Backbone bond lengths (Angstrom), bond angles and torsions (degrees), N, CA, C in turn:
res aa  C-N    CA-C-N  psi(-1)  N-CA   C-N-CA  omega(-1)  CA-C   N-CA-C  phi
1 M - - - 1.450 - - 1.530 109.67 -
2 Q 1.319 115.49 136.42 1.457 119.98 -178.03 1.526 111.11 -82.80
3 K 1.318 115.23 148.31 1.455 120.36 176.35 1.519 109.80 -76.56
4 E 1.315 115.93 144.86 1.462 122.38 176.75 1.513 108.17 -131.04
5 K 1.344 114.84 155.06 1.457 117.73 174.06 1.520 109.30 -152.64
6 W 1.327 115.27 145.68 1.453 121.15 177.85 1.517 109.05 -74.73
7 V 1.317 116.57 142.76 1.462 121.38 175.78 1.520 107.31 -84.43
8 L 1.324 116.15 125.80 1.457 121.43 179.18 1.522 109.99 -94.16
9 C 1.322 115.60 146.72 1.463 121.34 178.70 1.528 109.14 -66.07
10 P 1.339 118.18 129.34 1.464 119.89 178.79 1.529 113.11 -72.12
11 V 1.333 118.07 -14.06 1.471 121.69 -179.09 1.525 110.98 -89.57
12 C 1.359 117.19 -53.57 1.467 119.77 -174.07 1.528 113.37 -108.74
13 G 1.354 117.74 -14.48 1.461 120.47 177.15 1.519 115.37 85.21
14 N 1.324 118.38 2.83 1.459 121.12 178.73 1.525 111.03 -84.32
15 K 1.347 115.05 161.39 1.460 120.44 177.88 1.518 110.05 -67.85
16 T 1.331 115.56 139.22 1.460 120.71 173.20 1.527 107.06 -96.97
17 R 1.307 117.40 -171.04 1.466 121.29 179.34 1.520 111.85 -95.47
18 V 1.339 116.53 18.40 1.465 121.44 -176.55 1.525 109.20 -114.66
19 K 1.317 115.21 133.83 1.455 121.80 176.54 1.527 107.55 -122.21
20 V 1.332 118.13 139.22 1.460 122.08 178.53 1.523 109.52 -118.56
21 R 1.337 114.75 150.29 1.459 122.03 176.12 1.519 108.99 -110.51
22 E 1.331 115.81 175.16 1.471 120.50 -179.51 1.524 112.32 -59.00
23 D 1.327 117.43 -34.32 1.457 120.51 -176.31 1.530 113.40 -94.16
24 T 1.336 117.75 7.90 1.468 121.92 179.77 1.521 110.50 -78.33
25 V 1.336 115.96 133.53 1.462 121.80 174.88 1.527 107.45 -126.52
26 L 1.327 116.41 119.95 1.460 122.33 177.52 1.521 108.59 -121.25
27 L 1.323 116.84 134.42 1.458 122.03 175.50 1.522 108.09 -127.97
28 N 1.323 116.65 126.03 1.463 122.58 -179.87 1.527 111.51 53.28
29 F 1.319 116.26 46.14 1.455 122.06 -178.72 1.533 109.41 -84.27
30 P 1.337 118.03 125.52 1.469 120.41 178.52 1.525 110.54 -80.41
31 L 1.314 116.46 101.18 1.461 122.65 -178.48 1.524 109.05 -88.83
32 Y 1.345 116.33 122.62 1.463 121.32 -179.61 1.519 108.91 -109.31
33 C 1.327 116.70 134.47 1.458 122.09 177.78 1.528 108.76 -103.40
34 P 1.342 117.57 118.56 1.461 119.71 179.99 1.532 113.13 -70.69
35 K 1.324 117.43 -20.01 1.470 120.57 -178.70 1.528 111.63 -78.87
36 C 1.336 117.57 -53.91 1.471 120.02 -176.67 1.522 112.63 -98.67
37 K 1.341 117.07 -6.19 1.467 123.54 175.22 1.533 114.01 65.51
38 H 1.330 117.02 26.66 1.465 121.42 175.97 1.520 109.79 -99.80
39 E 1.322 115.09 151.53 1.458 121.26 174.81 1.525 108.00 -118.43
40 S 1.332 116.18 132.48 1.464 121.84 -179.75 1.522 108.67 -130.70
41 L 1.321 116.43 146.61 1.462 121.05 173.85 1.521 108.64 -88.49
42 I 1.342 115.93 129.60 1.458 119.74 179.72 1.523 110.30 -130.25
43 D 1.324 115.65 158.97 1.451 124.23 168.51 1.523 106.14 -120.42
44 A 1.330 117.29 145.91 1.458 120.74 178.50 1.521 109.22 -143.97
45 E 1.326 114.96 135.50 1.460 121.31 175.43 1.523 108.14 -158.11
46 N 1.328 117.43 133.52 1.471 123.37 -178.77 1.527 112.18 54.85
47 L 1.325 117.03 42.05 1.470 124.60 179.91 1.528 112.94 63.45
48 V 1.327 118.01 16.71 1.464 122.17 176.93 1.526 107.52 -108.32
49 L 1.337 115.64 125.54 1.458 121.28 -177.64 1.517 110.54 -106.08
50 A 1.329 115.75 140.65 1.459 121.81 176.05 1.526 107.21 -128.89
51 V 1.325 116.40 130.85 1.460 121.58 -178.85 1.522 108.80 -101.95
52 H 1.337 116.18 131.29 1.459 120.91 175.16 1.526 108.74 -75.56
53 K 1.299 116.04 143.74 1.461 119.98 176.97 1.529 108.46 -72.13
54 H 1.334 115.68 152.45 1.460 120.54 179.52 1.508 110.30 -62.90
55 G 1.332 115.86 134.37 1.448 120.24 178.97 1.516 114.93 82.95
56 E 1.327 117.26 1.85 1.456 120.74 -179.94 1.520 109.51 -78.66
57 D 1.327 117.16 129.41 1.456 122.35 179.68 1.514 109.70 -112.15
58 N 1.335 116.07 136.10 1.457 120.81 175.89 1.516 110.74 -113.44
59 A 1.309 117.82 22.70 1.475 121.46 -178.20 1.504 111.22 -84.26
């Protein structure tokens, strides 16, 4: 069985509606928090999450 974990909001720390597994790969994923209403760009791979800084462009 694969491990899963809920993605926590980088602003308020609450659970979002997104769950990732060990084999999930996200790049520039717009994570929205229904509690604090903020949107953050995240990357995820091997259950490790990385948050992009505000205003950071990868274009």
